[in-house]
N, C-alpha and C positions, 0 to 999 in steps of 0.2 A: 504493499500500500504506500501511497504518497504521505509526506508529512501532513498536508492538508486532510487527507483522509483519516490519518491517525487521530489528530486534534479533534476532528468532528465525531469520530466514534467515541472517544473518551468522554467528551462532553455529554453525548447522547446518553452514555452507560451511567452518567452521574444523575440523570434526569432533566436535563436542559431540554426544553422545548423550544425556545425562541432565542435568536440573537438580534439584537436591535442596533440599527445603525444606519449609515449611509455609505455606500461602497466606493471605492476607487478602483483604477484598473488592477492593481495587485490584489483587490479582494475576489476576483472573480473565481479562481480555483478554490478558495475557502467556501463561498457561497453555494458552488456546485457540490462540494464536500458536505456541507450542512444539509442540503436538500436531499441528497442521496442517503444520508444518515438518519433523516426523518426529523431534521431541525429545520423550522421555518426562520427565513430571515424576514424581520420586520422592516420596512423601509420608513423612516421618519423624516420629518421635514428639517429637523436640525439635531445635530449629534448630542447637544445638551438634553434634549428630550428622551434620545436613546438611554442615556445615562439614568435618567429618571425612570424609564420604563424598566430596565433591568433591575435597579434597586427595589422597587415596588414588587417586581416579580419574585425577588429574593425573598422580600419580606412575607409574602403570601405563600411561598411553596417550601421555604426552607432550602431550596436549590439554588446554588450560586446563579445570579442573573449574569448575563453575557452581553457585551455591547462592543461594537466595532466602528473604527473611523480610519481613514486614510492619513497620507501624509500631513505634516505641518498644520494647516489650518484646521483639517478634520480633527486631528489629534488635540488641538488646542480648544476647540469648541467642546470637546468631550471632557475636558478637565473638570467643568462645572458638574458633571454627573460623577466624576471621581470624588470630588469634594463632598457631594451629597452622600455617596455610600461610606466614605470615610468618617464623617461627623454624624451621620444617622445610623451608623453600625450595621451596614448591610453587606453579606458577601457578594461581591460582584468581581468578574473577570474583565478586564479591559484590553481589548485587542487593538493595536494599531499597525498599520503598514509602515515599514520603515525602509530606508535606502539600504541597497545591498553593501556588504562590507567595503568594497573598493570605493564607494562613494559616500560613505558614512561621514568622512572628515573633510569632504570636499565641498566647494561653494556650488550648491545646486539648488535649483528651484524647489520650493516648499519643504527644504531639508533643515530640521532642527533636531536637537538631541532630545529624544522623547523620554529617555530615562531620567535626565535632569529636570524635565518637564514635570514628571509625574511623581517624582521622589517626595515632595512635600504632602502630597495628598493620596498617598497610597501606603498600604502596609510593606509591600516589596515591589520592586519593578525589575524585570528582566528583559533580556535580548535573546531571542531565540537563536541556536545555530543547529545544524544537522546533528550535533553531538550531544545536546542537552534537551532534545525536545521532551522526552519522557520525565526526566527529573524536573524540569522546570514546571511542566503542567501539573504533575502530582503535587509538588510543592505549592504551586499557585492555589489549587483547590483545597488543599489542607490549611494553608495560611488564611485564606480568605474566610473559612469557616471559624478558625480558632477565635476565641474570646480576646478582646471585642472583635465581632466580625468586621470584615471591611474590604476594600478593594484591593486587588492585586494586578498590575499591569504587565502585559507581555507584548514586547515590540516583534513583529514578524518581519524580517527582511523580504524584500520583495521577490528575491530570486531562490527562495527555498521551498515554496509551497508544493511545487511538482516533484521535488526530489524524492527518491525512495526512502522510506523509513527504514531505518536500521538502528537498533538500541544499541548504542555506543557511549553510553552516558559516562563522563568521568567527573570526579569531584562530587562534592555535595553542595546543594543550594539550600539546605534546611536551614532551621533557625531553632533557638533554644528559648524556653519560657524563662523568666526570672524567678528565682527561688524566694519564697516568702516564708516568715514565720508570724502565727498570730498569737497576740498575747491572751491567751483565754482565760487565765485566772483574773486579770483586771477587767476584762469584758463581762465575765459572769459576776464579778463584784458589783459593777455598777449596774448591770440588769437587775439583780437582787435588790438593790437600794432603791431603784426608781419607784416612784409613786405616780408621776403624771407624764408618762412618755409620750411621745409623738412619732407616728409612723410616717416616713416620707418615702413613697414608693416611686421609683424611676423607670426609665427605658430599659435597663437590663433586666429588670423583673418581668416587665411586659413582654419582653422578647423570649423570656425563659420558661413561659407557660406555666406560671405558679399560681394562677388565679384560685384554683382550688385550695392549695395550701394556705393561701392567705385567707380565705373565708374560714377554713377550718382553725387557724390560729386565731382571729379574731373572735371566734365563737368563744374560746376560752380565755383569751387575754384581750378584752375589749379596750381600746385606746383610739383618740382621734387620728384620722388618716388623711394626709394631703398627697397629692399627685403633681408630677411634672406633666406637662401637656400630653407627651406622647405615651404616656402611661394611661391615658384616658381609656376606660372601659375595663380595667383590671378588677375594679370593684364596682357595683351598680351606685349610681347616684343616690338611691333612696335607702342604701345600707346605714344602719344607724351610726356607723363609726366614719362614714365619708364626710368630710368636712368642705372639700373644694380643691381646686387646682392653683398651683403656684404660679405666678409670673403674669397670667392672663387676667381679664377684666374682673374687677372688684376683689382682686386677691388681698387688697389691704384689710378687707373684712377678717381675714384669719388672724390679725393681730390679737384678737381676743383670745385665742388658743396659745398662740406663741408665749404671751405674758405668763401663762400658768404652767408652761411646759418646763419639766426638769431634766429631760433628756431626749435628744432626737435620735431615731433609729432610721438610718438610711437603708432602705431594702432594695437592692439593684438600683440604686440611685446613681445616674450618670451625670456628672457635672457639666457635660457638653450642653445640656439644656439649660441649666440654671444653677450657677455657683451657690454652695450652701451660704458663703458668707454674705449673699445678697439678700437673705431673708432670715437666717437663723438667730434665735435668741442666744445669749450669752450662756451656753449649757454645753455639758459634754455631747459628743457625737460618737456613735458606733456606726460605722459604715460597712454594710455587709456587701460584697461584690464578687464577680466571677475572677477579677484580675487586680493587680495594683493599678492604682491611679492617683492623680495628684489631688490633695486634699488641703483644707485650710490649715494654716501653722499658727493662727491666733487663738485656737480654742483647743480644749482637750480633745483629741481625735484618736479613736482606736479603730483601725480597720480589720476586717476579717475577711479573708480571701478564700473561697472555697465554692463548691456546688450549691445551688439553691437548697437542695434538701438538707445540706449542713448548717445552712442559716437558722433554719427552723428548729433543729435540734439544740442549738445555742440559745435561741430565743426562749425556750422552754424553761430557761433557768429562771425566768422571773417569777415573781410571786404574785399570782392572780388575785389572791385575797387582799392583798395590799394595795391593788391598782385602784385610783381614784378616777372613774370615768363619769364625766358629767354630760350626759346624752342631751340634756336640755341645751347646754351651750351650743353643741353642733347644730341642733335643730334651728336654734335661734340664729346662728350664721347662715344657715341654707335658706330659712325664711326671709332673713334680711336681703340675701342677693336676689331671691326670686322677687321680692317686693320691689327692689330698685329696678329690675328688669321690665317688671309689669308697668312701672311708672313710664315706660317709653313707648306704650302701645296706643297711644292717642293719635299718632301720625305714621306715615309710611316711611319708617327708617330701617336700619339694619335688624333691630330688635324684632320689629313686626314681620319682616321677611323671614328671619329665622325661626319665629314661632309658627308661621304658616308651614314652613318646611318641616318642623317637628311633627305638626299635626297631620299633613298630607302624605308624607313619605311613608311607605310601609316599614315596619319596624326592622326588616331584615335588609334594608337598603345599606349599601356601602358607599360611604361619602368620602371624597378626597377634598382637602382645604388647602387652597393657596394660602401665600403669606400676604399680610396687611393688617390693617386695624379690624377687618372682619374675623380674623383668626382669633384674636384676643377674645372676642366675643363667643366664638364657637367653642374655644377651650373651656370656658366655664357654663355656658347656657345650654349647649347641646347634650343631649341624652345619648349615651354610648353604651349599648347592651353587651358588647365585647370589644376588644382591643383592635381587631380586625375591621370594625365597622366604621372607623373613623382614621384615615390615613393623612399624616401631615408630615412636614419637615419642621424641625425645631433645633437640630444640632447645626445643620447647614443654613437653613431657613432662607432659601432663595425664592424669590418670586418667579412666577413661571412653573411651578411645581404641579400645580393642580390638574391641569388638562392631560399632559402625558401620564400622570399618575393614575388618572381614571380610565385611560385606555388600557394601560397595563393591568388594572383591576379587572377590566371587562374580558380581556384577553384569557386571563387566568380563572375567572369565575364568570363563564359565559352565560350561565343561567340567572345571575345576580342583576338586580336593579342598581345601576351606578350613577351617582350625582356627583358632580364637581361644583364647589362653591368658590368662586374666585372675585376678586376685585378687578376693575377694567384695566388696572396697571398690570396685574399679573396675566390677564387675558392677552393683552397686546404682546407680551413677551413670547407666548407661544400659540398664537393664534393659527400659525401654519399647520399645527397639529390637527386642526379641524379636518384637513384633507385626509391625514392619517384615519382618522375616524371613518370618513367615507371609503377610503381605499379598503379597509378591512371589514366593513359593515359593522362597526362597534356602536351600538345604540346609546352611547353615554348622553346624559343631560348635563348640560353646563348652565349653572346659574351665575350670571354676572351681576356684581352689585356695582352698578355704573353711578358713580358720583363725579366723574370728570377730573379726579385729582389723586395724587399719592397722599393719601389722608394721613397715614401714619408719620410720614416724613413732615407733613404740614403740622401735625400735633406735636412733634419734637421741636420743630421751630417755635411754636407758641409756648413751649415750657422754657425756652431761652428768651422770651419776650420778643421775638423776631416776627416780622411780617412773612406770609407765605412767598417763597420764591422758588421757581424752578420745580414746582409741583402740579401745575396745571396740565392735564393730558389732552384736551381738546376742547373745542366749543360745539354746542349743539349736542345732538344725539350721536352715540357711539357708532350705530349701525347705519342709520338713515335708509334702512331697507328691511323687508322681512326675509331676506335671504343673505346668508355670509358664506362664501365659497360653497354654494350650493345647499347649505344646512338652513333649514327653517328657523327664523328668528320671531320670538314671541316677546313683544314689549309690554311690560306692566308697570302701571304707576300707582296701583292701590292694593289693599290686602284682597278684596275680591277679584280682582283681574290676576293677581298671582294664584289665588286658588283655581281659577278657571284654566290658568296656563299650565299649573302642575298637572290637573287632571287630563287635559289634553296631551301633554308631553308623556305621562306615564301609559297613555293608551297607544303610543306609537312604538314600532320597532326600528327606529332610526334616532340618529342623533339630532338633538334639539338644542337651541340656545335660549335661555329666558333672560332677556334683557331688562334687569330689575332696577328701576330708576328710583333710587333712594335719596332720603335727606340724611347726609352724614353727621348731623348734629349729635347724635346720641354718642358717637365715639369720644368726643371731648370730656364726657362726663363718666365714661365707664372704663376706657383704658388707663392703667395704673401707670403714674409716672415712676420710674425706678428712682430707688433711694440714692 
């Protein structure tokens, strides 16, 4: 077999169903090999979208996502997808065409050093040779899935795809994990003494599938729970211990709990979403994780590194009879947040639009959320019955995520109803992927909160007492038509019109854009200014 055929076969054997990207000339033999192996090449409109789709595919399936780009500009465009997988912790294999060895250091059109380009945003980066094919591919698949999961880049010299594969690997490209020691006696001592602990659950816990373990633990050891945004869904919002989401709208209401806390327990808490020191009270921190990570130095911090099952064995050293759990305080916080949100239902703003979506979308709908002011509201206000029902980026936090993420969800969950909620800024960054939806008959529904501005930047300018500048997106209506790239556009200006549009969209088996003309005034009262 050829090198291209070997790579395709190994990826297929790992469960890879799709490769996302935009081809160049050197991509052709790989595309043929993918097709013959049973892997579909999904053509996107931009390489950045290919990275998003590979990332989300990995999140949903547990199988490394794969994306591809050609020389120079293609590889550079794909870097944003690498950053997404790197900071949102998704196992992704990034393939880029590279110059053959004889031209690698020459001045050549589209030629840059891909290994240097990808080094800051990947766990490892390799350049393939006929001698290291098997070793590199095996290492890449292993490293991408190791904790924390992330992207691995493989450069494919343009002259080796058709060469006959012979396993002649020399040397090792492997890696070693750092050795760690847990201070178990001190951790147990602090757990035993705590009376008012706070459980902060994060991305690593959400990724590790510990929802049942958390539920069982809280049944015996009730305590307030706060989540980072990407952990939404790990416990229900109506659970008696659930207090709210850090960092997002109205999160300052959580101060009532922080003031009484004597210990913070970080359970699979990944600081990439929100650093502890940005919100924590001045109390000890016990940080349970799957690997060593950087932690605050100005407070007593005790890390415990191990498997999730080990986290809960250690946590059972707490004294349940000594825990002081004030469920009324938690209910009060939740009621306060809901009351504030309800205060914005008298006009057609983002809260009203989200309320309509909450009421009209079937409970099994999978929602992808783009970055912007609306995401801060979604993070606190949306009801999320499971982790996979709300998909966002918060580590990388890049606009333009929502639409390609929704397309990837629809590919991997073809029977599901999939909605994307995006602002008009995020929509404009990935509008070309509407054609991708048409090309592959993906019936995603895209709700665009249209307010004509980069509202979150405008808010941040106002916090500095500056006038808005460089945040206006357009004048008039965003679409000025009932079709965009061949896809139906339904424009709504009121709650009633939105309900009607959603019912119409849910009844179609094709992509639909709902152009939601909102009043953005809600945001300035609901988005919390960082300390």
